[in-house]
C-alpha positions in Angstrom: -50.8 -74.4 -31.4 -47.7 -72.4 -31.9 -50.0 -69.2 -32.4 -51.7 -70.0 -29.1 -48.2 -70.4 -27.3 -47.0 -67.0 -28.9 -50.4 -65.2 -27.8 -50.0 -66.6 -24.3 -46.2 -65.8 -23.9 -47.0 -62.1 -25.0 -50.1 -61.9 -22.7 -47.9 -63.0 -19.7 -45.2 -60.6 -20.7 -47.5 -57.9 -20.8 -49.1 -58.7 -17.4 -45.7 -58.8 -15.9 -45.0 -55.5 -17.1 -48.0 -54.1 -15.5 -47.5 -55.7 -12.2 -43.9 -54.6 -11.7 -44.6 -51.0 -13.2 -44.0 -48.0 -11.0 -47.1 -46.2 -10.6 -46.6 -42.2 -9.1 -49.6 -39.7 -8.4 -49.7 -36.3 -6.8 -52.7 -34.3 -5.3 -52.7 -31.0 -4.1 -54.9 -28.0 -2.2 -55.4 -25.7 -5.3 -55.9 -22.9 -2.7 -52.6 -23.2 -1.1 -49.9 -20.5 -1.4 -47.3 -22.8 -3.1 -45.2 -19.4 -4.2 -44.7 -18.4 -0.6 -43.2 -21.8 0.5 -39.5 -21.3 0.7 -38.4 -23.4 4.0 -39.2 -26.6 5.1 -38.5 -28.9 8.2 -39.3 -32.5 8.9 -41.8 -34.1 11.2 -42.4 -37.6 12.0 -44.1 -39.8 9.6 -44.3 -43.8 9.2 -40.6 -44.7 8.8 -39.4 -47.6 6.6 -38.5 -50.7 8.5 -34.8 -50.4 7.1 -33.1 -47.4 8.4 -30.7 -47.1 5.4 -33.7 -46.9 3.1 -35.4 -44.1 5.4 -32.0 -42.2 5.1 -32.2 -42.3 1.3 -35.7 -41.4 1.0 -34.7 -38.1 3.4 -31.7 -37.2 1.2 -33.9 -37.7 -2.0 -36.6 -35.5 -0.6 -34.2 -32.8 0.8 -32.4 -32.9 -2.8 -35.7 -32.4 -4.7 -37.0 -29.6 -2.3 -33.6 -27.7 -2.6 -33.6 -28.1 -6.2 -36.8 -26.3 -6.1 -35.3 -23.4 -4.3 -36.4 -24.4 -0.6 -34.2 -24.5 2.2 -34.4 -26.9 5.4 -34.6 -25.0 8.7 -34.7 -25.9 12.3 -37.7 -23.8 13.3 -40.5 -21.6 11.6 -40.5 -23.3 8.4 -43.3 -22.6 6.0 -44.1 -26.2 5.4 -43.5 -29.5 7.3 -42.5 -32.6 5.5 -43.5 -36.2 6.2 -42.9 -39.4 4.6 -44.6 -42.7 4.9 -43.5 -46.3 3.7 -45.5 -49.3 3.5 -45.1 -52.8 2.3 -47.3 -55.7 1.6 -46.9 -58.9 0.2 -48.9 -59.6 -2.8 -50.0 -63.1 -4.1 -49.9 -63.7 -8.0 -51.3 -66.7 -9.9 -48.8 -67.8 -12.5 -50.5 -70.2 -15.0 -49.1 -71.8 -17.7 -52.5 -72.2 -19.7 -51.5 -75.3 -21.7 -53.1 -78.6 -21.0 -52.2 -82.0 -22.5 -54.1 -81.1 -25.5 -52.6 -77.6 -25.8 -55.5 -75.7 -24.4 -56.9 -74.8 -21.0 -56.5 -77.0 -17.8 -52.9 -76.3 -17.5 -50.7 -75.9 -14.1 -51.0 -73.0 -12.0 -48.9 -71.9 -9.2 -49.2 -69.0 -6.5 -45.9 -66.8 -6.0 -45.8 -63.5 -4.1 -43.9 -60.3 -4.4 -43.4 -57.4 -2.1 -45.3 -54.1 -3.2 -44.0 -50.9 -1.5 -45.6 -47.7 -1.1 -43.9 -44.3 -0.5 -46.0 -41.1 0.4 -44.4 -37.7 0.6 -46.8 -35.3 2.6 -46.3 -31.4 2.6 -48.3 -29.4 5.3 -48.6 -25.7 5.7 -46.9 -24.7 8.9 -49.3 -22.2 9.4 -52.8 -23.7 9.0 -51.4 -27.3 9.9 -53.5 -28.4 6.5 -52.0 -30.8 4.1 -51.2 -29.0 0.7 -49.4 -31.6 -1.3 -49.0 -35.4 -1.4 -46.8 -37.5 -3.8 -47.4 -41.2 -3.9 -45.4 -44.1 -5.5 -46.0 -47.7 -5.6 -43.6 -50.3 -7.0 -42.2 -53.7 -6.5 -39.6 -54.0 -3.9 -36.4 -55.9 -4.9 -34.4 -57.8 -2.7 -31.2 -55.8 -3.8 -30.9 -52.4 -2.0 -29.1 -50.6 -5.1 -32.3 -51.3 -7.3 -34.5 -49.9 -4.3 -32.4 -47.0 -4.1 -33.0 -46.3 -8.0 -36.5 -46.7 -7.4 -36.6 -44.3 -4.6 -34.8 -41.8 -6.7 -37.0 -42.3 -9.7 -40.4 -42.0 -7.6 -39.0 -38.8 -5.9 -38.3 -37.3 -9.4 -41.6 -38.3 -10.8 -43.3 -37.0 -7.5 -41.4 -33.6 -7.8 -41.7 -32.8 -11.2 -45.2 -32.0 -10.5 -44.3 -29.8 -7.7 -45.5 -26.9 -7.3 -48.8 -28.1 -8.9 -49.8 -26.4 -12.1 -46.4 -25.4 -13.5 -46.3 -27.4 -16.5 -47.3 -30.6 -15.2 -50.3 -32.9 -14.8 -51.6 -35.1 -12.0 
């Protein structure tokens, strides 16, 4: 019985880690002339429902692009930047797995958590085609400072893969 309990607890811990882990992906147009992109300007996207979070996202993207040697301009940019933020409530079944005799038939409850997705798109200003996309998914905390840290970490992971093909993988 003790062995079953330890196994169940270990599986629960692993499952919780997978559910709450941050997931970052990037994709790009292999024909895009990334070496020529030196300037950028913002274009409307899908804003966060929380204006402070939206500002943190814009500040973070600006810092990442500027660290890559790009300059924000008011007109005639090489690329346009748009960000998109969505959230959704996800149900999660929590089962203890232990019945009155030590196996199966235990109690289960449904809890929810909020998952957030942050997308950063770069569009070639001349062709108007998307040339790069970074996307991150993670759970949303009820603590703004934790969300700010997640935004920074997500953007750092995304832009570690920009420009594409420079010692990084998707």
